[in-house]
C-alpha positions, 0 to 999 in steps of 0.5 A: 443771085439764085441759091444752090441750096434746096428749098422747100415749104412746110404746111399745116392746117393754117395755110390750106392747100399748097399752091405755086402760082408761078409768080416766082418761077426761079424759086425751085422747091425740092421737098415739103414738110407736112403736119401729121399730128398734134399731141395725141391727134392723128391728122393722117387718120381718115376717120378724123375731122381734121383729115376730112376738113384739110389734111387730105386736100393738102396731101393731094396738093403736095403730091408733086414733091418727090421728098416729103417729111411729117412733123408732129407738134409736141404738147409738153403737158401730155405724156411723151411716150404716148405722143412718141407711140403716135409718131411711130405709128404714123411712120410705120403706116406711111413711110415709103408707101406712097409710090415714088413720092416718099414720106421719108421721116418725122420731125418733132416740133418743140415750141413749149408754150403750155408748161414753159421750158425747164428741166422737167419739160426738157427731159420729157422731150428727151423721153419722146425722142429716145422712144422714137429713135429706138422704134421708128422704121430703120431708114426713116429720118428724124429731126428736132424743130425749135428756134434758136433760144429753145436750142440754147436752153435744150443744150443747157438742160440736156447737154450739147453732145445729145442735142448735137447728135440729132438732125436739127431743123432750126427756125429764125435768124436774121432774115426771119419775118423779113420782106423776102422775094426769093431764096436767100443768097448762099452767103447767108447762113442759119443761126446754127450752121450745122442745122440740117434744115433752116426755116428762114421765112415764117408765115405772115411775113411781109413778103407774103405777096411775093413768096406765097405758096398757099391758097389761103390769102391770109397765110403764107407758107413757111419756107425752109432751106436744106443745108446742101444742094438738091443732090445732097438732099436726095442722098440724105433722103436715100431717094434716087436723084431725079435725073437718074430716075428720068433716064432710067424710065427712058431706058425702060421705055426704050427697052419695051419698045425694042421688044415690041419691034422684035416681036 
């Protein structure tokens, strides 16, 4: 059974360029989330090694996607305000400025490896989030990425009301790292049903040969599901529905042709 949800990959330097070799033609991908920064490293800066080594090539490989988001790998041992300033800088530089294929927002990737997760690191995360929410471009989106165990810890440290007020991108659940050959059935829900996006397939999954959108043979690309239909995704993103865009373009071409005939 095909899913009516909107699916999309997320990509970083590990996977290389995005590639859809057509093995699974029914698996329609509607959006992409691309790594833009880690700590205080800005991968979108043309003067950096990472930009030259992989980011620009990856950027070129995902140009077919109409909806794109960034993500920022948060480093718990670094200053949260300085990291937040970098996120805002990238958003101001890139949001809505790539023609009709738009970057619409930023997700913070919170995995808490260095200092662990405790009250102090959770408050540092909140400092980052509050700064970005207060200073990001008005219509841009912001999401918090974490797994279910970190989500529960953040609820404990920061309160359910605060965490539930954010758009969530949740990793894990029953089907994480399982052998998969296509989109999940609509009856399968994320571990947090209200999550805006659910990462249901991780890199190095057993089904990588079937569900693989990377040019790196050793890595498969993570796959995510937006909590809604493609139309819901476009409404949330604030981007015109492709059918309307297509018909609008047809009307413009027809109008121009009629004018040429009249002349």
